Residue, then its C-alpha position, 0 to 999 in steps of 0.5 A: m730713234k728719229f722723228y720726221k714731219a711730213k711737209p704738206i700735212g704735218i703728220l709726225y713719224q717716228i723711225d725705230g730701227d726698221d719700223v715706222y710709226y705715225l702719231d695719231d694725234k686724236a688718240m695720242e698714241w704711236r701706231i705702226c705705219y704701213a704707208h711709208l717705209k724707212h728709206e722713203i722717209e729718210n731719202h725724201p727731204e722734199y717731203f719729210i723734215p727731220v725733227n729734233e724736238w716735239k711736244v703735244i699742246p692740248t686744246k679744247n678742239g683737239n691736240i696740236i703738235e708743235v715741232k722744232 
């Protein structure tokens, strides 16, 4: 399993085999992504940053995703 963060908007993506998921931070669940394919994410480092660690920080206005 690999994780990537979209540079301009900060959406967190998960690649599991050939499937791509995105983290819906409001619902706090992974959802299947139909907008991006695995090779698009892996082959465009100018748009998607590999992420080693991530955690969810709950706040009163919603959740914040912190990535490292």
